TIMINU-606274 format. One line per field, with one value per atom (N, C-alpha, C, CB): residue number from 1; x, y, z; atom name. Coordinates in steps of 0.05 Angstrom, whole numbers, plus 5000, padded with zeros to 4 digits. Glycine has a CB too. Layout:
BEGIN
nr <- (NUM, ...)
c1 <- (X, ...)
c2 <- (Y, ...)
c3 <- (Z, ...)
atom <- (CA, ...)
END
This chain:
BEGIN
nr <- (1, 1, 1, 1, 2, 2, 2, 2, 3, 3, 3, 3, 4, 4, 4, 4, 5, 5, 5, 5, 6, 6, 6, 6, 7, 7, 7, 7, 8, 8, 8, 8, 9, 9, 9, 9, 10, 10, 10, 10, 11, 11, 11, 11, 12, 12, 12, 12, 13, 13, 13, 13, 14, 14, 14, 14, 15, 15, 15, 15, 16, 16, 16, 16, 17, 17, 17, 17, 18, 18, 18, 18, 19, 19, 19, 19, 20, 20, 20, 20, 21, 21, 21, 21, 22, 22, 22, 22, 23, 23, 23, 23, 24, 24, 24, 24, 25, 25, 25, 25, 26, 26, 26, 26, 27, 27, 27, 27, 28, 28, 28, 28, 29, 29, 29, 29, 30, 30, 30, 30, 31, 31, 31, 31, 32, 32, 32, 32, 33, 33, 33, 33, 34, 34, 34, 34, 35, 35, 35, 35, 36, 36, 36, 36, 37, 37, 37, 37, 38, 38, 38, 38, 39, 39, 39, 39, 40, 40, 40, 40, 41, 41, 41, 41, 42, 42, 42, 42, 43, 43, 43, 43, 44, 44, 44, 44, 45, 45, 45, 45, 46, 46, 46, 46, 47, 47, 47, 47, 48, 48, 48, 48, 49, 49, 49, 49, 50, 50, 50, 50, 51, 51, 51, 51, 52, 52, 52, 52, 53, 53, 53, 53, 54, 54, 54, 54, 55, 55, 55, 55, 56, 56, 56, 56, 57, 57, 57, 57, 58, 58, 58, 58, 59, 59, 59, 59, 60, 60, 60, 60, 61, 61, 61, 61, 62, 62, 62, 62, 63, 63, 63, 63, 64, 64, 64, 64, 65, 65, 65, 65, 66, 66, 66, 66, 67, 67, 67, 67, 68, 68, 68, 68, 69, 69, 69, 69, 70, 70, 70, 70, 71, 71, 71, 71, 72, 72, 72, 72, 73, 73, 73, 73, 74, 74, 74, 74, 75, 75, 75, 75, 76, 76, 76, 76, 77, 77, 77, 77, 78, 78, 78, 78, 79, 79, 79, 79, 80, 80, 80, 80, 81, 81, 81, 81, 82, 82, 82, 82, 83, 83, 83, 83, 84, 84, 84, 84, 85, 85, 85, 85, 86, 86, 86, 86, 87, 87, 87, 87, 88, 88, 88, 88, 89, 89, 89, 89, 90, 90, 90, 90, 91, 91, 91, 91, 92, 92, 92, 92, 93, 93, 93, 93, 94, 94, 94, 94, 95, 95, 95, 95, 96, 96, 96, 96, 97, 97, 97, 97, 98, 98, 98, 98, 99, 99, 99, 99, 100, 100, 100, 100, 101, 101, 101, 101, 102, 102, 102, 102, 103, 103, 103, 103, 104, 104, 104, 104, 105, 105, 105, 105, 106, 106, 106, 106, 107, 107, 107, 107, 108, 108, 108, 108, 109, 109, 109, 109, 110, 110, 110, 110, 111, 111, 111, 111, 112, 112, 112, 112)
c1 <- (3214, 3229, 3215, 3258, 3206, 3192, 3211, 3177, 3200, 3217, 3216, 3209, 3239, 3240, 3251, 3259, 3241, 3252, 3279, 3232, 3296, 3323, 3322, 3344, 3331, 3331, 3357, 3324, 3358, 3382, 3405, 3377, 3399, 3419, 3431, 3408, 3422, 3431, 3461, 3414, 3476, 3505, 3511, 3518, 3494, 3499, 3498, 3478, 3479, 3478, 3503, 3453, 3513, 3538, 3561, 3544, 3563, 3584, 3582, 3584, 3558, 3554, 3562, 3525, 3555, 3562, 3592, 3548, 3606, 3635, 3648, 3646, 3637, 3648, 3642, 3638, 3617, 3608, 3601, 3584, 3620, 3614, 3594, 3640, 3584, 3564, 3577, 3551, 3574, 3584, 3563, 3611, 3564, 3544, 3555, 3537, 3541, 3549, 3532, 3545, 3546, 3532, 3524, 3550, 3499, 3491, 3497, 3461, 3496, 3503, 3532, 3496, 3550, 3578, 3584, 3595, 3570, 3574, 3565, 3559, 3542, 3532, 3549, 3503, 3559, 3577, 3603, 3583, 3614, 3638, 3633, 3649, 3610, 3604, 3601, 3578, 3587, 3584, 3610, 3565, 3628, 3654, 3670, 3670, 3669, 3683, 3672, 3681, 3646, 3633, 3640, 3603, 3640, 3647, 3676, 3643, 3694, 3722, 3725, 3740, 3711, 3712, 3702, 3696, 3680, 3669, 3687, 3641, 3700, 3719, 3743, 3729, 3752, 3774, 3765, 3784, 3741, 3730, 3729, 3702, 3719, 3717, 3744, 3703, 3764, 3791, 3803, 3809, 3798, 3808, 3795, 3804, 3769, 3755, 3765, 3724, 3768, 3778, 3806, 3777, 3823, 3850, 3850, 3867, 3833, 3831, 3820, 3813, 3801, 3789, 3810, 3765, 3826, 3847, 3868, 3861, 3876, 3895, 3884, 3903, 3859, 3846, 3845, 3818, 3839, 3838, 3866, 3829, 3886, 3913, 3922, 3934, 3915, 3922, 3907, 3915, 3882, 3866, 3879, 3837, 3886, 3899, 3925, 3904, 3941, 3966, 3962, 3981, 3942, 3937, 3929, 3915, 3912, 3903, 3927, 3880, 3942, 3965, 3986, 3977, 3990, 4009, 4000, 4011, 3974, 3964, 3966, 3935, 3965, 3966, 3995, 3951, 4014, 4042, 4051, 4061, 4045, 4054, 4040, 4047, 4015, 4000, 4012, 3970, 4017, 4029, 4056, 4030, 4072, 4098, 4095, 4114, 4076, 4071, 4061, 4049, 4044, 4035, 4059, 4013, 4076, 4100, 4118, 4116, 4122, 4139, 4126, 4143, 4100, 4086, 4088, 4056, 4086, 4087, 4115, 4079, 4136, 4163, 4170, 4183, 4156, 4160, 4142, 4157, 4125, 4107, 4083, 4122, 4076, 4055, 4028, 4061, 4027, 4002, 3992, 4005, 3969, 3957, 3927, 3964, 3914, 3885, 3873, 3874, 3853, 3838, 3855, 3815, 3874, 3892, 3909, 3910, 3917, 3933, 3916, 3945, 3891, 3873, 3868, 3846, 3865, 3861, 3886, 3853, 3909, 3935, 3939, 3958, 3933, 3936, 3917, 3931, 3893, 3874, 3883, 3846, 3893, 3902, 3926, 3911, 3944, 3967, 3958, 3987, 3939, 3930, 3915, 3911, 3900, 3886, 3906, 3866, 3925, 3945, 3962, 3963, 3968, 3983, 3966, 3991, 3940, 3922, 3920, 3894, 3920, 3919, 3945, 3914, 3967, 3992, 4015, 3988, 4011, 4033, 4051, 4022, 4077, 4097, 4117, 4110, 4126, 4148, 4174, 4148, 4192, 4219, 4239, 4220, 4264, 4285, 4289, 4280, 4310, 4315, 4311, 4344, 4309, 4305, 4329, 4301, 4323, 4345, 4352, 4369, 4340, 4346, 4332, 4339)
c2 <- (3853, 3855, 3876, 3863, 3868, 3887, 3908, 3872, 3932, 3953, 3951, 3981, 3954, 3953, 3980, 3930, 3988, 4013, 4007, 4024, 4027, 4024, 4032, 4041, 4015, 4021, 4032, 3995, 4039, 4051, 4031, 4062, 4006, 3985, 3979, 3960, 3993, 3989, 3995, 4006, 3979, 3984, 4010, 3961, 4019, 4045, 4068, 4050, 4067, 4088, 4088, 4084, 4065, 4063, 4075, 4034, 4071, 4082, 4112, 4070, 4122, 4151, 4164, 4158, 4151, 4161, 4162, 4145, 4142, 4142, 4164, 4114, 4169, 4189, 4217, 4185, 4221, 4247, 4244, 4259, 4249, 4246, 4266, 4248, 4262, 4280, 4307, 4269, 4325, 4352, 4372, 4356, 4394, 4415, 4430, 4433, 4431, 4446, 4471, 4429, 4494, 4519, 4527, 4541, 4527, 4534, 4562, 4528, 4581, 4609, 4611, 4627, 4598, 4599, 4586, 4585, 4564, 4551, 4568, 4524, 4580, 4598, 4623, 4606, 4633, 4657, 4650, 4667, 4627, 4619, 4615, 4592, 4604, 4600, 4628, 4584, 4646, 4673, 4687, 4689, 4685, 4698, 4686, 4695, 4660, 4647, 4656, 4616, 4658, 4666, 4696, 4662, 4712, 4740, 4743, 4756, 4727, 4728, 4718, 4711, 4697, 4686, 4707, 4660, 4721, 4741, 4765, 4750, 4773, 4795, 4788, 4803, 4763, 4754, 4752, 4726, 4743, 4742, 4770, 4729, 4789, 4817, 4828, 4835, 4823, 4832, 4819, 4827, 4793, 4779, 4789, 4749, 4793, 4803, 4831, 4803, 4848, 4875, 4874, 4892, 4857, 4855, 4844, 4836, 4823, 4812, 4832, 4787, 4848, 4869, 4890, 4882, 4897, 4917, 4906, 4925, 4881, 4869, 4867, 4841, 4859, 4857, 4885, 4845, 4905, 4933, 4941, 4952, 4936, 4943, 4927, 4938, 4902, 4885, 4895, 4856, 4903, 4913, 4939, 4918, 4957, 4982, 4975, 5000, 4957, 4950, 4937, 4930, 4921, 4908, 4928, 4886, 4947, 4968, 4986, 4985, 4994, 5012, 4997, 5022, 4972, 4956, 4956, 4927, 4952, 4952, 4980, 4943, 5001, 5028, 5038, 5047, 5025, 5035, 5039, 5016, 5021, 5024, 5048, 4999, 5052, 5075, 5101, 5073, 5101, 5125, 5132, 5122, 5111, 5116, 5128, 5090, 5118, 5129, 5158, 5112, 5164, 5192, 5210, 5193, 5201, 5217, 5221, 5203, 5201, 5204, 5223, 5177, 5221, 5240, 5268, 5231, 5271, 5298, 5310, 5298, 5293, 5302, 5310, 5281, 5299, 5305, 5327, 5281, 5338, 5359, 5350, 5380, 5325, 5315, 5316, 5286, 5324, 5326, 5355, 5318, 5358, 5384, 5382, 5397, 5403, 5405, 5385, 5400, 5371, 5352, 5329, 5341, 5320, 5298, 5306, 5289, 5331, 5341, 5342, 5369, 5350, 5350, 5322, 5363, 5303, 5275, 5265, 5257, 5271, 5262, 5274, 5269, 5300, 5313, 5301, 5343, 5295, 5283, 5254, 5282, 5239, 5212, 5213, 5198, 5232, 5235, 5243, 5255, 5261, 5269, 5246, 5294, 5230, 5208, 5187, 5195, 5180, 5160, 5171, 5152, 5197, 5208, 5207, 5237, 5213, 5212, 5183, 5223, 5164, 5136, 5127, 5117, 5140, 5134, 5127, 5112, 5129, 5123, 5148, 5116, 5143, 5164, 5159, 5168, 5180, 5177, 5176, 5201, 5160, 5159, 5153, 5137, 5158, 5154, 5178, 5129, 5177, 5199, 5190, 5210, 5209, 5203, 5187, 5229, 5166, 5150, 5125, 5166, 5122, 5098, 5074, 5103)
c3 <- (3980, 4005, 4022, 3999, 4045, 4063, 4074, 4085, 4076, 4087, 4118, 4077, 4130, 4159, 4168, 4168, 4191, 4202, 4214, 4223, 4211, 4222, 4251, 4206, 4267, 4296, 4305, 4312, 4330, 4341, 4342, 4368, 4342, 4343, 4315, 4355, 4296, 4268, 4266, 4248, 4251, 4248, 4235, 4233, 4217, 4203, 4223, 4180, 4241, 4261, 4279, 4279, 4285, 4300, 4286, 4308, 4260, 4244, 4243, 4215, 4239, 4238, 4265, 4231, 4286, 4313, 4317, 4335, 4305, 4307, 4291, 4298, 4267, 4249, 4259, 4220, 4267, 4277, 4306, 4260, 4323, 4352, 4361, 4369, 4384, 4395, 4401, 4421, 4382, 4386, 4376, 4371, 4387, 4380, 4357, 4404, 4335, 4312, 4311, 4285, 4313, 4314, 4285, 4327, 4279, 4251, 4244, 4248, 4262, 4256, 4249, 4281, 4264, 4257, 4230, 4279, 4225, 4199, 4176, 4199, 4179, 4158, 4155, 4164, 4178, 4177, 4162, 4206, 4168, 4154, 4124, 4166, 4117, 4089, 4075, 4086, 4089, 4078, 4074, 4096, 4094, 4092, 4069, 4118, 4066, 4044, 4017, 4046, 4014, 3989, 3983, 3990, 4004, 4000, 3990, 4025, 4002, 3993, 3965, 4013, 3958, 3931, 3911, 3928, 3918, 3900, 3897, 3911, 3919, 3917, 3899, 3945, 3902, 3885, 3856, 3894, 3851, 3824, 3812, 3824, 3827, 3816, 3809, 3836, 3827, 3821, 3796, 3845, 3794, 3770, 3745, 3774, 3745, 3722, 3714, 3727, 3734, 3728, 3716, 3754, 3728, 3717, 3689, 3735, 3684, 3657, 3637, 3657, 3646, 3629, 3622, 3643, 3641, 3636, 3617, 3663, 3620, 3602, 3574, 3612, 3571, 3545, 3531, 3547, 3547, 3536, 3526, 3558, 3541, 3533, 3508, 3555, 3507, 3484, 3459, 3489, 3462, 3439, 3428, 3447, 3446, 3437, 3423, 3461, 3434, 3422, 3394, 3440, 3392, 3366, 3345, 3368, 3352, 3333, 3325, 3345, 3345, 3339, 3322, 3364, 3327, 3311, 3282, 3322, 3277, 3250, 3237, 3249, 3253, 3242, 3237, 3260, 3248, 3246, 3217, 3260, 3200, 3172, 3159, 3155, 3165, 3154, 3166, 3161, 3191, 3204, 3193, 3234, 3187, 3174, 3147, 3173, 3131, 3105, 3107, 3090, 3126, 3130, 3137, 3152, 3154, 3161, 3137, 3184, 3121, 3097, 3077, 3083, 3074, 3056, 3066, 3052, 3092, 3104, 3101, 3134, 3104, 3102, 3073, 3112, 3054, 3026, 3016, 3008, 3034, 3027, 3010, 3012, 3011, 2995, 3009, 2987, 3034, 3048, 3046, 3078, 3034, 3031, 3034, 3003, 3042, 3043, 3063, 3016, 3053, 3069, 3079, 3054, 3063, 3072, 3096, 3048, 3096, 3119, 3144, 3113, 3141, 3164, 3175, 3157, 3157, 3166, 3179, 3142, 3168, 3179, 3207, 3161, 3210, 3236, 3256, 3233, 3248, 3267, 3274, 3254, 3255, 3261, 3280, 3235, 3276, 3294, 3322, 3283, 3324, 3351, 3365, 3349, 3351, 3363, 3373, 3343, 3357, 3366, 3389, 3342, 3389, 3412, 3437, 3406, 3435, 3458, 3469, 3450, 3451, 3460, 3474, 3436, 3467, 3480, 3462, 3499, 3436, 3417, 3416, 3389, 3419, 3418, 3397, 3446, 3384, 3365, 3380, 3344, 3370, 3382, 3360, 3404, 3367, 3348, 3331, 3330, 3315, 3296, 3268, 3301, 3250, 3222, 3212, 3206, 3197, 3185, 3202, 3182, 3225, 3241, 3231, 3270)
atom <- (N, CA, C, CB, N, CA, C, CB, N, CA, C, CB, N, CA, C, CB, N, CA, C, CB, N, CA, C, CB, N, CA, C, CB, N, CA, C, CB, N, CA, C, CB, N, CA, C, CB, N, CA, C, CB, N, CA, C, CB, N, CA, C, CB, N, CA, C, CB, N, CA, C, CB, N, CA, C, CB, N, CA, C, CB, N, CA, C, CB, N, CA, C, CB, N, CA, C, CB, N, CA, C, CB, N, CA, C, CB, N, CA, C, CB, N, CA, C, CB, N, CA, C, CB, N, CA, C, CB, N, CA, C, CB, N, CA, C, CB, N, CA, C, CB, N, CA, C, CB, N, CA, C, CB, N, CA, C, CB, N, CA, C, CB, N, CA, C, CB, N, CA, C, CB, N, CA, C, CB, N, CA, C, CB, N, CA, C, CB, N, CA, C, CB, N, CA, C, CB, N, CA, C, CB, N, CA, C, CB, N, CA, C, CB, N, CA, C, CB, N, CA, C, CB, N, CA, C, CB, N, CA, C, CB, N, CA, C, CB, N, CA, C, CB, N, CA, C, CB, N, CA, C, CB, N, CA, C, CB, N, CA, C, CB, N, CA, C, CB, N, CA, C, CB, N, CA, C, CB, N, CA, C, CB, N, CA, C, CB, N, CA, C, CB, N, CA, C, CB, N, CA, C, CB, N, CA, C, CB, N, CA, C, CB, N, CA, C, CB, N, CA, C, CB, N, CA, C, CB, N, CA, C, CB, N, CA, C, CB, N, CA, C, CB, N, CA, C, CB, N, CA, C, CB, N, CA, C, CB, N, CA, C, CB, N, CA, C, CB, N, CA, C, CB, N, CA, C, CB, N, CA, C, CB, N, CA, C, CB, N, CA, C, CB, N, CA, C, CB, N, CA, C, CB, N, CA, C, CB, N, CA, C, CB, N, CA, C, CB, N, CA, C, CB, N, CA, C, CB, N, CA, C, CB, N, CA, C, CB, N, CA, C, CB, N, CA, C, CB, N, CA, C, CB, N, CA, C, CB, N, CA, C, CB, N, CA, C, CB, N, CA, C, CB, N, CA, C, CB, N, CA, C, CB, N, CA, C, CB, N, CA, C, CB, N, CA, C, CB, N, CA, C, CB, N, CA, C, CB, N, CA, C, CB, N, CA, C, CB, N, CA, C, CB, N, CA, C, CB, N, CA, C, CB, N, CA, C, CB, N, CA, C, CB, N, CA, C, CB, N, CA, C, CB, N, CA, C, CB)
END
């Protein structure tokens, strides 16, 4: 099939002219709009990533402290019975100070 050049009388050209009328498209405005859209998308992405990172950090701390609660209860019971002495007391004190620094607080009264 021989290739023919498409002339101005071609029906496709007429359709394109109907869809895109003769209007001046400012390339600078188009590129500026694209740039603004991309900047907004990137800013939203950064906010979302920071929020997700913060949530993941809080969840990780919560998971670790949840696992340590039983151990901390045992340490408190041993301390209340006077069974913590020497090196074990130093480790227990350090463990309590670390968990307090992370944000774990004791609440309630004995026997609850």
